C-alpha positions in Angstrom: 98.7 28.0 -43.5 96.0 27.8 -40.8 93.2 27.7 -43.2 95.1 24.8 -45.1 95.6 22.8 -41.9 91.8 23.2 -41.0 91.0 21.9 -44.3 93.1 19.0 -43.9 91.8 18.3 -40.4 88.2 18.6 -41.7 88.8 16.2 -44.7 90.4 13.7 -42.3 87.3 13.9 -40.0 85.2 13.3 -43.1 87.1 10.4 -44.1 86.5 8.9 -40.6 82.7 9.3 -40.8 81.1 5.8 -40.0 77.6 7.2 -41.1 78.0 8.2 -44.7 74.8 10.1 -46.1 73.2 8.6 -49.2 71.4 11.1 -51.4 67.7 10.8 -51.5 67.8 10.3 -55.3 69.5 7.0 -54.7 67.0 5.8 -52.1 64.3 3.5 -53.2 61.3 2.7 -51.0 59.2 -0.2 -51.3 55.9 -1.5 -49.8 57.6 -4.5 -48.3 60.2 -2.2 -46.6 57.5 -0.1 -45.2 55.6 -3.0 -43.7 58.7 -4.2 -42.1 59.5 -0.9 -40.7 56.0 -0.4 -39.3 56.3 -3.9 -37.5 59.8 -3.0 -36.2 58.6 0.4 -34.9 55.6 -1.3 -33.2 57.9 -3.9 -31.4 60.3 -1.1 -30.5 57.6 0.7 -28.7 56.0 -2.2 -27.0 59.3 -3.5 -25.6 60.3 0.0 -24.5 57.3 0.4 -22.5 57.7 -3.2 -21.0 61.3 -2.2 -20.2 60.2 0.9 -18.4 57.9 -1.0 -16.3 60.7 -3.4 -15.5 62.9 -0.2 -14.5 60.3 1.1 -12.1 59.9 -2.4 -10.4 62.2 -3.5 -7.5 63.3 -6.6 -6.2 64.5 -8.1 -2.9 68.3 -9.1 -2.2 69.0 -11.6 0.5 72.4 -11.7 2.2 73.3 -14.1 4.9 75.8 -13.6 7.9 76.5 -15.1 11.3 74.3 -13.4 14.1 76.9 -12.0 16.6 74.3 -10.3 19.0 73.4 -12.6 21.9 73.2 -10.0 24.5 69.9 -8.2 23.5 66.5 -9.3 24.4 64.0 -11.0 21.9 60.4 -9.4 21.8 57.4 -11.8 21.4 54.3 -10.3 20.3 51.2 -12.5 21.3 47.5 -12.3 20.4 45.9 -15.7 21.0 42.3 -16.4 21.9 41.5 -19.5 23.8 37.9 -21.0 24.3 38.2 -20.9 28.0 37.6 -18.4 30.7 40.3 -16.2 31.8 40.3 -17.4 35.3 40.9 -20.9 34.2 44.1 -20.3 31.9 47.5 -18.9 32.4 50.5 -18.2 30.2 54.1 -18.3 30.9 57.4 -18.7 29.3 60.4 -20.9 30.4 63.7 -20.6 28.4 66.5 -23.0 28.2 68.4 -21.2 30.9 65.5 -22.3 33.2 64.5 -18.5 33.5 60.7 -18.2 34.1 59.0 -15.3 32.7 55.4 -14.9 33.9 52.7 -13.1 32.1 53.5 -9.8 33.4 53.5 -8.3 30.0 50.4 -10.1 28.8 46.7 -9.1 29.3 43.8 -11.4 29.8 40.6 -10.2 28.3 37.4 -12.0 28.4 35.8 -12.2 24.8 33.4 -14.3 22.7 35.1 -17.0 20.9 32.8 -17.0 17.9 33.6 -14.6 15.2 31.2 -12.1 13.6 30.8 -12.3 9.8 33.0 -9.2 9.4 35.6 -10.9 11.4 35.1 -14.2 9.6 35.8 -12.3 6.3 39.0 -10.8 7.5 40.2 -14.2 8.6 39.5 -15.8 5.2 41.2 -12.8 3.5 44.2 -13.3 5.7 44.5 -17.0 4.7 44.4 -16.0 1.1 47.2 -13.6 1.7 49.2 -16.5 3.2 48.9 -18.4 -0.3 49.5 -15.3 -2.5 52.2 -13.5 -0.6 55.4 -14.9 -2.4 57.6 -12.1 -1.4 56.1 -10.6 1.8 58.4 -7.6 2.1 57.1 -6.1 -1.1 53.6 -5.9 0.1 54.2 -3.6 3.0 52.0 -0.7 3.9 49.3 -1.7 1.5 46.6 -0.4 3.9 44.9 -3.6 4.7 44.4 -4.1 8.4 46.7 -6.8 10.0 44.7 -7.0 13.3 41.4 -8.5 13.9 38.6 -5.9 13.4 36.6 -5.3 16.7 33.0 -6.2 17.0 30.6 -3.7 15.5 28.1 -3.8 18.5 27.9 -5.3 21.7 26.3 -8.8 21.9 24.3 -10.4 24.6 26.1 -13.8 24.2 28.3 -15.0 27.3 32.1 -14.3 27.3 33.3 -17.8 26.8 36.8 -17.2 25.8 39.9 -15.3 26.9 42.1 -13.2 24.7 45.7 -13.3 25.6 47.6 -10.4 24.0 50.6 -8.3 24.6 54.3 -8.7 24.4 57.1 -10.0 26.6 61.1 -9.8 26.3 63.1 -13.1 26.6 66.7 -14.1 26.2 67.9 -15.0 22.8 67.9 -18.8 23.7 65.4 -21.5 23.0 62.2 -21.2 25.0 58.7 -22.4 25.5 55.6 -20.4 25.7 52.9 -22.3 27.7 49.2 -21.6 27.7 47.6 -24.4 29.9 45.1 -24.8 32.8 45.7 -22.6 35.8 47.6 -19.5 36.7 51.4 -19.9 36.7 53.4 -19.7 40.0 57.0 -19.6 40.8 58.6 -22.7 42.1 62.1 -23.4 43.2 62.3 -26.6 41.3 60.7 -25.2 38.1 57.3 -23.9 37.3 53.8 -25.1 38.0 50.2 -24.1 37.1 47.4 -24.2 39.9 44.8 -26.4 38.1 43.4 -28.3 41.0 40.2 -26.0 41.2 39.4 -26.3 37.5 36.9 -28.8 36.5 38.2 -31.3 33.8 34.9 -30.8 31.8 35.8 -27.1 31.2 39.0 -28.0 29.5 38.7 -26.7 26.0 41.9 -25.7 24.1 40.2 -24.7 20.8 42.1 -21.5 20.0 42.7 -18.8 17.4 46.0 -17.2 16.7 45.2 -13.7 15.4 48.9 -12.6 15.6 52.3 -14.2 16.7 55.5 -12.5 15.7 59.0 -12.0 17.1 60.9 -8.8 17.2 59.6 -5.4 16.0 56.2 -5.4 14.6 56.2 -4.4 10.9 53.0 -3.2 9.5 51.8 -5.1 6.4 53.7 -8.4 7.1 51.6 -11.5 7.5 53.3 -13.9 9.9 53.1 -17.7 9.1 50.8 -18.4 12.1 48.4 -15.3 11.8 44.7 -16.3 11.1 45.4 -19.9 12.4 42.1 -21.5 14.0 42.1 -24.9 15.8 38.8 -26.4 16.9 38.6 -29.5 19.3 35.9 -31.4 21.1 38.3 -33.3 23.3 39.1 -32.1 26.7 42.6 -33.5 26.7 44.0 -32.0 23.4 47.8 -30.7 23.2 48.8 -28.4 20.5 52.5 -27.9 19.9 54.0 -25.4 17.5 57.8 -25.9 16.8 59.4 -22.4 15.6 62.7 -21.5 14.3 63.3 -17.8 14.6 65.6 -16.0 12.1 66.9 -12.5 12.9 66.2 -10.2 9.9 67.3 -6.7 9.0 64.8 -4.9 6.7 65.9 -2.1 4.4 63.2 -1.1 2.0 62.3 2.3 0.6 59.1 2.3 2.7 60.6 1.1 6.1 63.8 0.1 7.8 63.5 -2.2 10.8 65.4 -5.0 12.9 62.7 -7.9 13.0 62.5 -11.5 13.0 60.9 -14.1 10.4 60.2 -17.5 11.4 59.2 -21.0 10.1 56.8 -23.3 12.1 55.9 -26.9 12.2 52.6 -27.9 13.8 51.6 -31.1 15.9 48.6 -31.9 17.9 47.7 -35.1 19.7 45.2 -36.3 22.3 46.5 -36.9 25.9 45.6 -40.4 26.9 47.7 -42.0 29.8 46.0 -45.4 29.4 47.2 -45.5 25.7 50.7 -44.3 26.5 50.1 -40.8 25.2 51.4 -38.6 28.0 51.7 -34.9 28.5 49.7 -31.7 29.6 46.7 -30.5 27.8 47.3 -27.0 26.5 49.1 -24.8 23.7 52.8 -25.0 23.5 54.9 -22.7 21.3 58.5 -24.0 21.4 60.9 -21.6 19.8 64.5 -21.6 19.0 66.8 -18.8 17.4 69.0 -19.4 14.4 72.8 -18.5 14.4 72.4 -16.9 10.9 71.0 -13.4 10.3 69.2 -12.3 7.1 69.6 -8.8 5.5 66.9 -8.2 3.1 67.3 -5.0 0.9 65.1 -3.6 -1.8 67.1 -3.2 -5.1 66.3 -0.8 -8.0 67.7 -0.9 -11.6 70.1 2.1 -12.2 69.2 4.6 -14.8 72.4 3.8 -16.9 71.5 0.2 -17.2 68.0 1.0 -18.1 69.4 3.3 -21.0 71.8 0.5 -22.1 69.0 -2.2 -22.2 66.7 0.3 -24.1 69.4 1.0 -26.8 70.0 -2.7 -27.0 66.4 -3.2 -27.7 66.0 -0.4 -30.4 69.3 -1.4 -31.9 68.7 -5.2 -31.9 65.4 -4.8 -33.5 66.6 -2.5 -36.1 69.4 -4.7 -37.2 67.5 -8.0 -36.9 64.6 -6.8 -39.1 66.9 -5.3 -41.8 68.7 -8.5 -42.1 65.4 -10.5 -42.3 64.2 -8.2 -44.8 67.3 -8.4 -47.0 67.3 -12.3 -46.5 63.5 -12.6 -47.5 64.2 -10.3 -50.5 67.3 -12.3 -51.7 65.2 -15.8 -51.4 62.4 -14.1 -53.3 64.6 -12.9 -56.2 66.4 -16.3 -56.3 63.0 -18.1 -56.7 61.7 -15.5 -59.3 65.0 -15.9 -61.3 64.8 -19.7 -61.2 61.2 -20.0 -62.3 61.3 -17.0 -64.4 58.6 -15.0 -62.6 58.1 -11.4 -62.2 60.6 -9.1 -63.6 62.6 -12.2 -64.7 59.8 -13.1 -67.1 61.1 -13.1 -70.8 59.6 -10.6 -73.0 57.7 -11.7 -76.2 58.8 -9.9 -79.6 55.9 -8.7 -81.8 55.9 -9.6 -85.7 55.7 -5.9 -86.8 58.9 -5.0 -85.1 60.5 -8.0 -86.8 59.3 -6.9 -90.1 60.7 -3.4 -89.7 64.1 -4.9 -88.6 64.1 -7.0 -91.7 63.3 -4.0 -93.9 65.9 -2.0 -92.2 68.6 -4.7 -92.8 67.7 -5.1 -96.5 67.9 -1.2 -97.0 71.3 -1.2 -95.4 72.5 -4.0 -97.8 71.3 -2.2 -100.9 73.1 1.2 -99.7 76.4 -1.0 -99.4 76.1 -2.3 -102.7 75.6 1.2 -104.4 78.4 2.4 -102.6 80.7 -0.4 -103.8 79.6 0.0 -107.4 
C-alpha cells in the first residue's frame, strides 16, 4: 500500500510539471535560431554587467523636517584674505539680539595677496569643482586638498594683505559678519570701528574667500563661496553676501556629521554719498538660519532587489527574443508560401517518369482484361 501511494504521489507530481522535457530527437536547430540566441546571450551579459554597476552605486536621499534645536550655538568657519594690512582692518559679528561677538576666535596673519602659480592652479580647480559637483556629498574624502596650499618658499615681496581665519560660535539667529576699516570696540549703543587713524587712500577691500562654512567642517565638501575672489580699484567699495543657512544631518558610508549648507546672493556697489549711495566700505556677510532641517542619507540597493531585476532582465530578453524569432519565422513562411519560394516552390515532373507511369497503367489494364476473359 505504501509503494502504491508513493507511485500515485509521484505520478501526481509529474502531472503538475510546468517544465516538460522534450526529447532531443524532436528538437530541430537552425542557423537563424543560433544567431538570435547569440544576440540574446550577448545582450543578457551586457545588461547584467551594467545592472551590477547600478547595484554597486549609491544615491542620496533627502528628508525635511522642522529644526527644533534653537539653544545650541552655530559655528562659523572663516578664512578670508583682505588686501589691507592687519592693523587697518577688523572683524566682528553682530547678531539680531544685539549681541556683539568680537574677533576673539579669529586670527590676523600678514600675508601676500598675490597667489603663486601653484596656489592659482588650486583656485582654478576649485572653481571647476563648483561647476561639476552636482551632488557634493558623494564626492567626500577624495583626497583633494580643500585648503589653500602654502607658499613653497619665502618671498621678498612685502606683506600687503591680512588673512583673517579661525572660527567663532554665535547664536542661531540672524547676524552680520563685518570686515571693515579699524579695530572693533564695545559700545553701549551698538558697535564701532576705530578708523580715524587709517588713511582713506589705503582702503582696499579686494578680497579672496578661501573658505567660509557653518557648523562642523566636513572634509571634501566645497562650499558655495570657497575660491571666490573680488578685485576692486575703488577705495569706497562695499561687498555684501546674503546667506541662508540650512541645518543638515549627514549620514553616509564614509562619514556622519551635523553640519550646515547654505545658499548665497552677492551684491557689490560703490559708496558715493553725493550720488545717494550711502553705507560703509567693507565686506559684510549677512546670514540667517532656516527653520527647516535637511537629513541627507546615502542609500544602497538591497541584494534581493538586484536579484529580482537581474532575473527580470534575463527572463525578459529570453522571452522577447523567442517571440520575435517566431514572429519573423511566421512572416517569412507566409511570404514564401504566397510567392511560392523556397520549400514552397512546386516540383517539376520529368518525361521519363511520365512514360514509366503510362506503361505501368497499360500493363495493369492488360492484366485486368486477361483475368476477365
